[in-house]
Every structure is written in structure tokens, then in C-alpha cells.
C-alpha positions in Angstrom: -33.2 71.1 -7.3 -30.7 70.2 -4.6 -27.3 70.6 -5.0 -26.6 67.2 -3.0 -28.3 64.1 -1.5 -27.5 62.7 2.1 -28.5 59.1 2.2 -29.4 57.7 5.1 -29.8 53.6 6.0 -33.0 53.4 8.1 -33.0 50.5 10.7 -30.2 51.1 13.4 -28.7 54.2 11.8 -31.6 56.9 12.2 -34.2 54.2 13.7 -33.3 52.2 17.1 -34.9 49.6 15.9 -35.1 47.0 12.9 -38.7 48.1 11.0 -39.0 44.6 9.6 -39.4 42.5 12.7 -41.2 45.1 14.7 -43.7 45.0 11.8 -44.0 41.4 11.7 -44.5 41.1 15.7 -47.2 44.3 15.1 -48.5 42.3 12.2 -49.2 38.6 14.3 -49.4 40.2 17.5 -51.9 42.9 17.5 -53.2 43.3 14.3 -54.6 39.6 12.9 -55.9 38.9 16.3 -58.1 42.1 16.4 -59.2 41.6 12.5 -59.4 38.3 11.5 -59.4 35.8 14.5 -56.8 33.2 16.2 -53.4 33.5 14.2 -52.6 30.1 15.0 -49.4 28.5 14.8 -48.2 30.4 12.0 -46.6 33.3 14.2 -44.1 31.0 15.8 -43.4 28.5 12.6 -42.5 31.8 10.6 -40.6 33.4 13.4 -38.7 30.1 14.2 -37.5 29.7 10.6 -36.2 33.5 10.0 -34.6 33.2 13.8 -32.7 30.4 13.0 -32.1 31.7 9.3 -30.1 34.8 11.6 -29.0 32.8 14.1 -27.0 30.5 11.7 -25.2 33.3 9.9 -27.3 33.5 6.8 -26.8 36.5 4.7 -28.8 39.3 5.3 -30.1 39.3 1.5 -31.3 35.8 2.3 -33.2 36.7 5.4 -34.8 39.4 4.2 -35.8 37.2 0.6 -37.1 34.7 3.2 -39.1 37.1 5.3 -40.7 38.6 2.3 -41.7 35.3 1.0 -44.1 35.2 4.0 -46.5 37.8 2.3 -47.5 35.9 -0.4 -51.0 35.8 -0.4 -51.3 38.6 2.0 -54.0 41.6 1.0 -52.2 44.7 -0.1 -54.9 47.0 1.5 -55.0 44.9 5.1 -51.0 45.4 5.1 -51.1 49.3 4.4 -53.8 49.6 7.0 -51.6 48.0 9.5 -48.6 49.7 8.3 -50.4 52.8 9.2 -51.5 51.8 12.9 -48.0 50.1 13.0 -46.1 53.4 12.2 -48.5 55.7 14.8 -47.4 53.2 17.6 -43.7 53.4 16.9 -43.7 57.3 16.3 -45.1 57.8 19.6 -42.2 56.3 21.6 -39.4 59.1 22.0 -36.6 56.5 22.0 -37.8 55.6 18.2 -34.9 58.3 16.5 -31.3 57.8 17.4 -31.0 61.4 17.9 -27.2 62.2 16.9 -28.3 61.4 13.4 -31.3 62.9 13.3 -29.2 66.0 13.9 -27.6 64.7 11.1 -30.5 65.0 8.8 -32.0 68.1 9.9 -28.8 70.1 9.7 -27.8 68.9 6.3 -31.1 69.6 5.0 -30.7 73.3 6.4 -27.7 73.0 4.1 -30.2 72.5 1.3 -28.9 68.5 1.2 -32.2 66.2 0.8 -32.2 63.3 2.8 -32.7 60.3 1.1 -33.9 57.0 3.1 -32.1 53.7 1.5 -33.3 50.5 3.0 -33.5 46.7 2.8 -37.0 47.4 4.7 -40.4 47.6 2.8 -41.6 50.7 1.7 -45.3 50.3 3.0 -43.5 50.6 6.4 -40.6 53.0 5.8 -43.3 55.8 4.0 -44.9 56.8 7.4 -42.2 57.2 8.9 -40.5 59.4 6.2 -43.5 61.5 5.8 -42.8 62.4 9.9 -39.7 63.8 9.2 -40.5 65.0 5.7 -38.3 63.1 3.8 -39.5 63.2 0.3 -37.4 59.8 -1.4 -37.4 56.4 0.0 -35.2 53.9 -2.1 -36.7 50.8 -0.2 -37.8 47.0 -1.3 -40.9 47.4 -3.4 -43.1 44.2 -2.8 -44.8 42.8 -5.9 -48.5 42.5 -6.2 -50.8 40.8 -8.0 -54.9 40.8 -7.9 -55.2 43.0 -5.0 -52.4 40.7 -2.6 -48.9 40.3 -2.4 -47.1 38.0 -4.5 -43.9 37.1 -2.0 -41.5 38.4 -4.6 -40.0 42.1 -4.8 -38.7 44.2 -7.4 -34.7 44.8 -7.9 -32.7 45.7 -6.9 -32.5 44.4 -3.6 -31.5 47.4 -1.3 -29.4 45.5 0.9 -25.2 45.4 0.4 -24.5 46.4 -3.3 -28.2 46.8 -3.9 -28.0 49.9 -2.1 -25.2 51.0 -4.5 -27.3 50.0 -7.0 -30.4 51.8 -6.4 -28.0 55.1 -4.8 -26.7 54.8 -8.7 -29.7 54.6 -10.0 -31.4 57.3 -8.4 -28.5 59.7 -9.2 -28.6 58.7 -12.7 -32.3 60.6 -12.8 -30.9 63.9 -11.9 -27.9 66.2 -11.8 -26.6 65.7 -8.3 -22.5 63.9 -8.4 -21.9 61.0 -6.1 -18.5 62.9 -5.1 -20.8 65.5 -3.4 -23.0 63.0 -1.8 -23.3 62.1 1.7 -24.4 58.4 3.3 -24.6 57.1 6.4 -24.7 53.2 7.6 -24.1 51.8 10.7 -23.1 48.1 9.4 -20.5 46.5 7.2 -23.2 45.5 4.7 -23.7 49.3 4.5 -19.9 49.8 2.8 -21.1 49.3 -1.0 -23.9 52.5 -0.1 -20.7 54.5 1.7 -18.6 53.5 -1.0 -20.9 55.0 -3.6 -20.9 58.4 -2.9 -18.0 61.0 -1.9 -18.7 61.8 1.7 -19.5 58.6 3.8 -20.0 58.7 7.6 -19.5 55.7 9.8 -22.3 55.6 12.5 -20.5 53.8 15.1 -21.7 50.6 16.7 -20.8 47.5 14.4 -16.9 47.3 15.2 -15.7 45.9 11.8 -17.2 49.1 9.7 -15.7 50.8 12.6 -12.2 49.4 11.9 -13.0 50.1 7.9 -13.9 53.8 8.4 -10.7 54.3 10.7 -8.8 53.0 8.0 -10.1 54.7 5.6 -9.9 58.0 7.7 -13.8 58.3 7.0 -15.8 60.2 9.4 -17.1 58.5 12.2 -20.4 59.4 13.8 -20.1 57.8 17.8 -24.2 57.5 19.3 -25.0 57.4 22.5 -28.0 54.4 21.8 -26.9 50.7 23.0 -28.3 48.7 20.1 -28.8 46.1 22.8 -31.7 48.5 24.1 -33.5 49.1 21.5 -37.0 49.1 20.7 -37.1 45.9 18.9 -36.1 44.4 22.3 -38.0 46.5 24.2 -40.9 45.3 22.1 -40.1 41.4 23.3 -39.8 41.1 19.5 -38.5 37.4 18.7 -36.5 38.0 16.3 -32.4 38.4 16.0 -32.1 42.4 15.2 -29.1 42.1 12.7 -31.1 41.1 9.7 -31.9 44.4 7.9 
């Protein structure tokens, strides 16, 4: 049993992309056309709805719920196969990981601190990334299914905002590690509950609001060289805004 854990937000903190929306583009633009024929207007319609929610400043929890509602009726088997193909595609890009944060993960693991992913993105696409890095624990959205199809709903808690802190608290309650001895890394003000849930918060600087809070509280601040406006998501010409995970 490790003496402590390091909880990592994934999108924008460890990955220089938004995994949900990258998968969204891959599913419609690459997977469906080659496996089930024409996509029709569904891609543009779904994308427009999600884009409108993000541009109108809707809470991230709402945007994600709407995103997962569109999974209703999708084949679990097909999503799993697409997730594997998507993961191979993004893992081939040398710019996927934010190097400063990846170094933190590696250095902490060398000190017997076990890394844990904590994300509002869904397990099926995060698991291959975790396996690539040797991360064994993933606290993420778990989609509900019935009869081999997704229902469009997910298990509680929703791992965004306060839900990340709830998931971390429940995770730690199952073991012997103390929250005061654990780390957490996040890049956005929505990660505050997660950062506040541990004794060693680290603000990955990019969001001015989080930076100001971290400075006021004398938290460690990790400055990274990646420009969020040059993420893989934009490089892949995603139709969605970046800030919804």
C-alpha cells in the first residue's frame, strides 16, 4: 500500500487536449463513416448544442451531462473499439502530454506516491491513457449501460467540481492513506474542491482565477510551457470549445 496518492486532473493538466471532445470528433468524423455509413446531420446538430452550452457559460456539469446524454443507444462494444483506436491515434502525437506535469507524476511515483486520474471525462477513453502511463487507478465518469447499449446516464458522483472531492474522499476511505499526505494537481478553478481535499495542492497555472487563489493561499504553482490555445484539440480542428471538462 503506497503511503500517499497524487491525484491528477487529466484534461488541460496532464493532457494538452480535451479528451471528451477529441473523442467526439473522432467518433463522428473517423469511426462512424468507416463502420456504419454516413453520419448525416447528427454530428453538426450535436456539436452545435454542445458549443452553444459552452459559449453561453453553462456549468461544466451541465455540459458534460448533455454530452453523455448523446451516448444513449450507442453500442458499448462499438464505443470500446473506437476508444482503443482513438487512444492509439492521440498517443502517437508527441505533444499529447504536458511535460512538466508528466515529470511530476514520474518523480512522485519514484517516491512511492501512486498517481490517480480524476476526471469528468469517461473511463473508456481514459483507461488506455492510464495504462500507457502505468496509472492503475482512475476516478472518472462511469457510463451506465443496459442490453449492450449506453443509457445516456452515468453513476454518481459526477467527477467535476465538488464531485472530484467526493470521489477522492470515498477513494481514500477505502485505504489507509491520509488526505493530508496526498497531492492533487489541477489547472482550473473548477478543480478547487479537489485541490482543497488534500494537504498538498498544486495549481497548474493557466487559469488566472486559479492562479490568484493559489497565490493567495500560498499553494505551490506549477508553470507549464504549453499554450492552451495550441492544444491538440484545436490542432485537430475540433468544432467545440475547450473549456468544458
